MDTraj code that builds the backbone (N, CA, C; nanometers):
import mdtraj as md
import numpy as np

residues = "UNK UNK UNK UNK UNK UNK UNK UNK UNK UNK UNK UNK UNK UNK UNK UNK UNK UNK UNK UNK UNK UNK UNK UNK UNK UNK UNK UNK UNK UNK UNK UNK UNK UNK UNK UNK UNK UNK UNK UNK UNK UNK UNK UNK UNK UNK UNK UNK UNK UNK UNK UNK UNK UNK UNK UNK UNK UNK UNK UNK UNK UNK UNK UNK UNK UNK UNK UNK UNK UNK UNK UNK UNK UNK UNK UNK UNK UNK UNK UNK UNK UNK UNK UNK UNK UNK UNK UNK UNK UNK UNK UNK UNK UNK UNK UNK UNK UNK UNK UNK UNK UNK UNK UNK UNK UNK UNK UNK UNK UNK UNK UNK UNK UNK UNK UNK UNK UNK UNK UNK UNK UNK UNK UNK UNK UNK UNK UNK UNK UNK".split()
xyz = np.array([
    [14.2668, 7.5944, 11.8204],
    [14.1348, 7.5363, 11.8340],
    [14.1302, 7.4571, 11.9646],
    [14.0159, 7.4597, 12.0286],
    [13.9979, 7.3891, 12.1554],
    [13.9058, 7.2697, 12.1332],
    [13.9562, 7.1528, 12.1666],
    [13.8773, 7.0300, 12.1633],
    [13.8224, 7.0091, 12.3038],
    [13.6924, 6.9885, 12.3139],
    [13.6283, 6.9704, 12.4444],
    [13.6012, 6.8223, 12.4645],
    [13.6539, 6.7691, 12.5740],
    [13.6410, 6.6271, 12.6047],
    [13.5020, 6.5936, 12.6576],
    [13.4654, 6.4678, 12.6439],
    [13.3354, 6.4206, 12.6935],
    [13.3204, 6.4421, 12.8436],
    [13.4294, 6.4387, 12.9185],
    [13.4208, 6.4593, 13.0631],
    [13.3598, 6.5953, 13.0963],
    [13.3849, 6.6941, 13.0129],
    [13.3290, 6.8281, 13.0335],
    [13.1864, 6.8345, 12.9792],
    [13.1649, 6.7811, 12.8596],
    [13.0312, 6.7853, 12.8014],
    [12.9292, 6.7128, 12.8887],
    [12.9651, 6.5993, 12.9423],
    [12.8711, 6.5227, 13.0253],
    [12.8319, 6.6047, 13.1475],
    [12.9297, 6.6647, 13.2140],
    [12.8984, 6.7523, 13.3278],
    [12.8135, 6.8707, 13.2841],
    [12.8462, 6.9273, 13.1693],
    [12.7739, 7.0440, 13.1167],
    [12.6267, 7.0108, 13.0955],
    [12.5992, 6.8995, 13.0281],
    [12.4600, 6.8632, 13.0003],
    [12.3858, 6.8169, 13.1250],
    [12.4577, 6.7728, 13.2258],
    [12.3943, 6.7364, 13.3542],
    [12.3697, 6.8589, 13.4419],
    [12.4235, 6.9736, 13.4006],
    [12.4061, 7.0964, 13.4782],
    [12.5017, 7.1089, 13.5957],
    [12.6107, 7.0324, 13.5931],
    [12.7092, 7.0381, 13.7024],
    [12.7895, 7.1676, 13.6922],
    [12.8036, 7.2343, 13.8038],
    [12.8817, 7.3586, 13.8084],
    [13.0251, 7.3250, 13.8472],
    [13.1127, 7.3218, 13.7473],
    [13.2541, 7.2950, 13.7711],
    [13.3349, 7.4060, 13.7046],
    [13.4615, 7.4093, 13.7350],
    [13.5496, 7.5065, 13.6708],
    [13.5491, 7.4861, 13.5192],
    [13.5478, 7.3610, 13.4764],
    [13.5521, 7.3290, 13.3343],
    [13.4209, 7.3642, 13.2636],
    [13.3058, 7.3376, 13.3268],
    [13.1784, 7.3716, 13.2624],
    [13.1594, 7.5229, 13.2573],
    [13.2083, 7.5934, 13.3567],
    [13.2037, 7.7403, 13.3530],
    [13.2890, 7.7934, 13.2388],
    [13.4069, 7.7329, 13.2206],
    [13.4952, 7.7742, 13.1116],
    [13.4281, 7.7445, 12.9768],
    [13.3682, 7.6264, 12.9635],
    [13.2992, 7.5905, 12.8402],
    [13.1877, 7.6906, 12.8114],
    [13.1097, 7.7235, 12.9119],
    [13.0012, 7.8184, 12.8946],
    [13.0539, 7.9533, 12.8445],
    [13.1689, 7.9957, 12.8972],
    [13.2289, 8.1220, 12.8556],
    [13.2844, 8.1150, 12.7125],
    [13.3272, 7.9969, 12.6698],
    [13.3873, 7.9809, 12.5372],
    [13.2851, 7.9633, 12.4249],
    [13.1679, 7.9083, 12.4572],
    [13.0667, 7.8822, 12.3550],
    [13.0268, 8.0118, 12.2855],
    [13.0362, 8.0110, 12.1536],
    [13.0011, 8.1276, 12.0745],
    [13.1097, 8.2328, 12.0658],
    [13.2197, 8.2133, 12.1388],
    [13.3288, 8.3105, 12.1413],
    [13.4547, 8.2535, 12.0764],
    [13.4886, 8.1306, 12.1112],
    [13.6080, 8.0619, 12.0602],
    [13.5668, 7.9521, 11.9631],
    [13.6616, 7.9136, 11.8798],
    [13.6408, 7.8020, 11.7886],
    [13.6558, 7.6723, 11.8688],
    [13.5469, 7.5991, 11.8832],
    [13.5472, 7.4741, 11.9593],
    [13.5268, 7.3568, 11.8653],
    [13.5892, 7.2462, 11.9017],
    [13.5813, 7.1255, 11.8192],
    [13.5217, 7.0113, 11.8999],
    [13.4644, 6.9173, 11.8252],
    [13.4124, 6.7937, 11.8835],
    [13.4726, 6.6778, 11.8051],
    [13.5314, 6.5845, 11.8765],
    [13.5871, 6.4651, 11.8132],
    [13.4787, 6.3619, 11.7914],
    [13.4955, 6.2822, 11.6876],
    [13.3955, 6.1797, 11.6571],
    [13.3748, 6.0837, 11.7740],
    [13.4832, 6.0424, 11.8381],
    [13.4704, 5.9503, 11.9514],
    [13.4092, 6.0195, 12.0731],
    [13.4357, 6.1467, 12.0881],
    [13.3764, 6.2252, 12.1974],
    [13.2266, 6.2389, 12.1737],
    [13.1885, 6.2637, 12.0498],
    [13.0471, 6.2743, 12.0141],
    [12.9713, 6.1478, 12.0546],
    [13.0299, 6.0334, 12.0252],
    [12.9675, 5.9055, 12.0631],
    [12.9557, 5.8956, 12.2150],
    [13.0655, 5.9243, 12.2854],
    [13.0645, 5.9117, 12.4314],
    [12.9568, 5.9993, 12.4947],
    [12.9388, 6.1189, 12.4419],
    [12.8408, 6.2115, 12.4999],
    [12.6988, 6.1683, 12.4651],
    [12.6716, 6.1483, 12.3371],
    [12.5339, 6.1235, 12.2947],
    [12.4794, 5.9888, 12.3386],
    [12.5639, 5.8887, 12.3538],
    [12.5124, 5.7575, 12.3928],
    [12.4574, 5.7562, 12.5355],
    [12.4894, 5.8583, 12.6143],
    [12.4441, 5.8615, 12.7534],
    [12.3046, 5.9172, 12.7752],
    [12.2433, 5.9750, 12.6733],
    [12.1107, 6.0348, 12.6905],
    [12.0024, 5.9288, 12.6850],
    [11.9109, 5.9325, 12.7814],
    [11.8015, 5.8361, 12.7804],
    [11.6782, 5.8926, 12.7095],
    [11.6588, 6.0233, 12.7152],
    [11.5413, 6.0807, 12.6491],
    [11.5770, 6.1292, 12.5086],
    [11.4845, 6.1062, 12.4158],
    [11.5042, 6.1506, 12.2776],
    [11.5153, 6.3022, 12.2701],
    [11.4368, 6.3710, 12.3512],
    [11.4384, 6.5177, 12.3509],
    [11.5753, 6.5715, 12.3903],
    [11.6325, 6.5190, 12.4976],
    [11.7653, 6.5630, 12.5425],
    [11.8730, 6.5257, 12.4416],
    [11.8606, 6.4076, 12.3842],
    [11.9548, 6.3633, 12.2806],
    [11.9554, 6.4618, 12.1642],
    [11.8369, 6.4981, 12.1147],
    [11.8268, 6.5877, 11.9991],
    [11.8780, 6.7275, 12.0328],
    [11.8490, 6.7760, 12.1514],
    [11.8971, 6.9077, 12.1936],
    [12.0496, 6.9096, 12.1961],
    [12.1091, 6.8072, 12.2546],
    [12.2553, 6.7979, 12.2617],
    [12.3154, 6.7798, 12.1227],
    [12.2542, 6.6958, 12.0407],
    [12.3035, 6.6719, 11.9050],
    [12.3076, 6.8013, 11.8254],
    [12.2022, 6.8801, 11.8350],
    [12.1971, 7.0073, 11.7610],
    [12.3096, 7.1009, 11.8046],
    [12.3361, 7.1079, 11.9338],
    [12.4450, 7.1939, 11.9818],
    [12.5804, 7.1398, 11.9357],
    [12.6028, 7.0113, 11.9533],
    [12.7326, 6.9526, 11.9204],
    [12.7617, 6.9576, 11.7706],
    [12.6599, 6.9535, 11.6879],
    [12.6804, 6.9608, 11.5433],
    [12.7211, 7.0997, 11.4959],
    [12.7123, 7.2010, 11.5821],
    [12.7576, 7.3356, 11.5444],
    [12.9086, 7.3504, 11.5632],
    [12.9726, 7.2531, 11.6261],
    [13.1162, 7.2593, 11.6527],
    [13.1948, 7.2040, 11.5346],
    [13.3224, 7.2351, 11.5307],
    [13.4095, 7.1846, 11.4246],
    [13.4310, 7.0345, 11.4476],
    [13.3975, 6.9509, 11.3484],
    [13.4172, 6.8066, 11.3664],
    [13.5640, 6.7679, 11.3447],
    [13.6129, 6.6811, 11.4315],
    [13.7510, 6.6329, 11.4239],
    [13.7488, 6.4802, 11.4228],
    [13.8175, 6.4214, 11.3260],
    [13.8364, 6.2765, 11.3278],
    [13.9494, 6.2476, 11.4253],
    [13.9200, 6.1718, 11.5275],
    [14.0196, 6.1450, 11.6315],
    [14.1213, 6.0413, 11.5853],
    [14.0775, 5.9374, 11.5210],
    [14.1658, 5.8258, 11.4890],
    [14.2336, 5.8337, 11.3542],
    [14.2364, 5.7221, 11.2876],
    [14.3103, 5.7076, 11.1635],
    [14.4404, 5.6342, 11.1911],
    [14.4996, 5.5803, 11.0889],
    [14.6181, 5.4963, 11.1066],
    [14.7361, 5.5722, 11.1672],
    [14.7644, 5.6922, 11.1180],
    [14.8779, 5.7687, 11.1692],
    [14.8613, 5.7992, 11.3180],
    [14.7432, 5.8445, 11.3567],
    [14.7190, 5.8770, 11.4981],
    [14.7205, 5.7497, 11.5822],
    [14.6681, 5.6415, 11.5287],
    [14.6699, 5.5149, 11.6027],
    [14.8131, 5.4720, 11.6335],
    [14.9020, 5.4840, 11.5361],
    [15.0427, 5.4476, 11.5582],
    [15.1090, 5.5425, 11.6578],
    [15.0813, 5.6714, 11.6443],
    [15.1371, 5.7686, 11.7389],
    [15.0837, 5.7439, 11.8802],
    [14.9558, 5.7104, 11.8889],
    [14.8951, 5.6838, 12.0200],
    [14.9590, 5.5615, 12.0865],
    [14.9837, 5.4584, 12.0077],
    [15.0498, 5.3394, 12.0630],
    [15.1889, 5.3753, 12.1143],
    [15.2611, 5.4574, 12.0382],
    [15.3946, 5.5013, 12.0835],
    [15.3851, 5.5852, 12.2102],
    [15.2878, 5.6748, 12.2154],
    [15.2708, 5.7576, 12.3352],
    [15.2373, 5.6724, 12.4570],
    [15.1484, 5.5779, 12.4394],
    [15.1098, 5.4887, 12.5496],
    [15.2319, 5.4117, 12.6001],
    [15.3091, 5.3579, 12.5076],
    [15.4291, 5.2827, 12.5445],
    [15.5323, 5.3723, 12.6129],
    [15.5474, 5.4952, 12.5644],
    [15.6440, 5.5883, 12.6238],
    [15.6071, 5.6184, 12.7692],
    [15.4802, 5.6361, 12.7961],
    [15.4378, 5.6627, 12.9340],
    [15.4555, 5.5395, 13.0221],
    [15.4241, 5.4228, 12.9682],
    [15.4455, 5.2985, 13.0454],
    [15.5924, 5.2787, 13.0784],
    [15.6808, 5.3132, 12.9832],
    [15.8249, 5.2952, 13.0056],
    [15.8781, 5.3797, 13.1200],
    [15.8133, 5.4913, 13.1492],
    [15.8582, 5.5746, 13.2618],
    [15.7758, 5.5475, 13.3880],
    [15.7014, 5.4374, 13.3856],
    [15.6315, 5.3922, 13.5051],
    [15.4933, 5.4497, 13.5252],
    [15.4374, 5.5109, 13.4231],
    [15.3031, 5.5677, 13.4355],
    [15.2015, 5.4770, 13.3686],
    [15.0811, 5.4787, 13.4213],
    [14.9723, 5.4007, 13.3630],
    [14.8800, 5.4972, 13.2896],
    [14.9002, 5.5128, 13.1593],
    [14.8138, 5.6048, 13.0849],
    [14.6691, 5.5577, 13.0861],
    [14.5776, 5.6482, 13.0533],
    [14.4356, 5.6149, 13.0524],
    [14.4019, 5.5125, 12.9456],
    [14.2757, 5.5008, 12.9193],
    [14.2281, 5.4042, 12.8218],
    [14.2600, 5.4445, 12.6792],
    [14.2222, 5.3583, 12.5894],
    [14.2531, 5.3765, 12.4483],
    [14.1943, 5.5058, 12.3923],
    [14.0698, 5.5352, 12.4228],
    [14.0070, 5.6554, 12.3671],
    [14.0763, 5.7807, 12.4185],
    [14.1072, 5.7868, 12.5475],
    [14.1776, 5.9039, 12.6008],
    [14.3162, 5.9175, 12.5381],
    [14.3821, 5.8062, 12.5155],
    [14.5137, 5.8091, 12.4512],
    [14.5022, 5.8632, 12.3089],
    [14.4001, 5.8210, 12.2367],
    [14.3777, 5.8727, 12.1018],
    [14.3460, 6.0220, 12.1023],
    [14.2610, 6.0645, 12.1951],
    [14.2244, 6.2065, 12.2039],
    [14.3477, 6.2912, 12.2343],
    [14.4251, 6.2496, 12.3331],
    [14.5461, 6.3247, 12.3691],
    [14.6429, 6.3307, 12.2516],
    [14.6607, 6.2188, 12.1841],
    [14.7538, 6.2126, 12.0719],
    [14.7064, 6.3000, 11.9565],
    [14.5766, 6.2989, 11.9264],
    [14.5232, 6.3856, 11.8208],
    [14.5508, 6.5324, 11.8546],
    [14.5292, 6.5709, 11.9784],
    [14.5538, 6.7101, 12.0189],
    [14.7014, 6.7455, 12.0058],
    [14.7887, 6.6584, 12.0520],
    [14.9327, 6.6831, 12.0437],
    [14.9746, 6.6960, 11.8967],
    [14.9310, 6.6038, 11.8142],
    [14.9709, 6.6001, 11.6733],
    [14.9175, 6.7205, 11.5958],
    [14.7983, 6.7663, 11.6294],
    [14.7339, 6.8733, 11.5530],
    [14.7494, 7.0109, 11.6166],
    [14.8085, 7.0157, 11.7346],
    [14.8265, 7.1439, 11.8023],
    [14.7004, 7.1980, 11.8664],
    [14.6023, 7.1119, 11.8912],
    [14.4796, 7.1551, 11.9567],
    [14.5008, 7.1602, 12.1082],
    [14.4276, 7.2486, 12.1721],
    [14.4248, 7.2560, 12.3175],
    [14.3036, 7.1752, 12.3633],
    [14.3153, 7.1074, 12.4773],
    [14.2079, 7.0213, 12.5268],
    [14.1471, 7.0804, 12.6536],
    [14.0156, 7.0898, 12.6552],
    [13.9417, 7.1249, 12.7762],
    [13.8858, 6.9947, 12.8311],
    [13.9298, 6.9574, 12.9502],
    [13.8894, 6.8284, 13.0078],
    [13.8808, 6.8390, 13.1587],
    [13.8207, 6.7381, 13.2182],
    [13.8198, 6.7242, 13.3638],
    [13.8511, 6.5793, 13.4003],
    [13.9494, 6.5241, 13.3333],
    [13.9838, 6.3826, 13.3461],
    [14.1330, 6.3705, 13.3787],
    [14.1641, 6.3153, 13.4932],
    [14.3044, 6.3017, 13.5355],
    [14.3863, 6.2115, 13.4443],
    [14.3201, 6.1295, 13.3637],
    [14.3934, 6.0417, 13.2721],
    [14.4759, 6.1197, 13.1703],
    [14.4434, 6.2466, 13.1501],
    [14.5190, 6.3271, 13.0542],
    [14.6449, 6.3894, 13.1156],
    [14.6570, 6.3887, 13.2467],
    [14.7706, 6.4539, 13.3130],
    [14.9076, 6.4020, 13.2686],
    [14.9285, 6.2710, 13.2536],
    [15.0603, 6.2250, 13.2053],
    [15.0944, 6.2776, 13.0658],
    [14.9939, 6.2927, 12.9822],
    [15.0159, 6.3461, 12.8477],
    [15.0556, 6.4939, 12.8539],
    [14.9984, 6.5656, 12.9498],
    [15.0347, 6.7066, 12.9689],
    [15.1767, 6.7184, 13.0225],
    [15.2043, 6.6415, 13.1243],
    [15.3326, 6.6536, 13.1933],
    [15.4504, 6.6025, 13.1103],
    [15.4303, 6.4953, 13.0351],
    [15.5438, 6.4291, 12.9697],
    [15.5442, 6.4352, 12.8165],
    [15.4284, 6.4639, 12.7549],
    [15.4222, 6.4566, 12.6087],
    [15.3770, 6.5869, 12.5422],
    [15.3556, 6.6904, 12.6203],
    [15.3268, 6.8207, 12.5620],
    [15.1823, 6.8507, 12.5306],
    [15.0881, 6.7723, 12.5826],
    [14.9477, 6.8042, 12.5639],
    [14.9169, 6.9372, 12.6322],
    [14.8538, 7.0277, 12.5586],
    [14.8137, 7.1566, 12.6159],
    [14.6680, 7.1480, 12.6573],
    [14.6393, 7.1962, 12.7787],
    [14.5010, 7.1991, 12.8238],
    [14.4617, 7.3417, 12.8605],
    [14.3317, 7.3659, 12.8596],
    [14.2805, 7.4997, 12.8851],
    [14.3029, 7.5390, 13.0301],
    [14.2791, 7.4503, 13.1229],
    [14.2935, 7.4822, 13.2664],
    [14.4091, 7.4049, 13.3267],
])
top = md.Topology()
chain = top.add_chain()
for i, resn in enumerate(residues, 1):
    res = top.add_residue(resn, chain, resSeq=i)
    for name in ("N", "CA", "C"):
        top.add_atom(name, md.element.get_by_symbol(name[0]), res)
traj = md.Trajectory(xyz[None], top)
């Protein structure tokens, strides 16, 4: 299953032509895509018009919902964050750490355009689409 990060969805809804939005466009309706609860918040809170909000909500609700957090993932995320700090890396923020950890723990692949995920890919086994 592919979890799509807010970094890609935001570009997608803005109409930005990137490698990641092109990949998302190709995957929609073809692959099983997931949306995390925290990603859903990050994407939908950015819409100023009710019409755009509802259009995006309807599309995002067709995806497989994933709970990003929970106690087990929170503990794993804290360990992952500490492990990266111990080797001299500055991992991203809390939400990105949770998203990366959920993907690692559940075997999901992540489609993103956020460099904060790179340490998780390089050192902790996060799989990404591109």
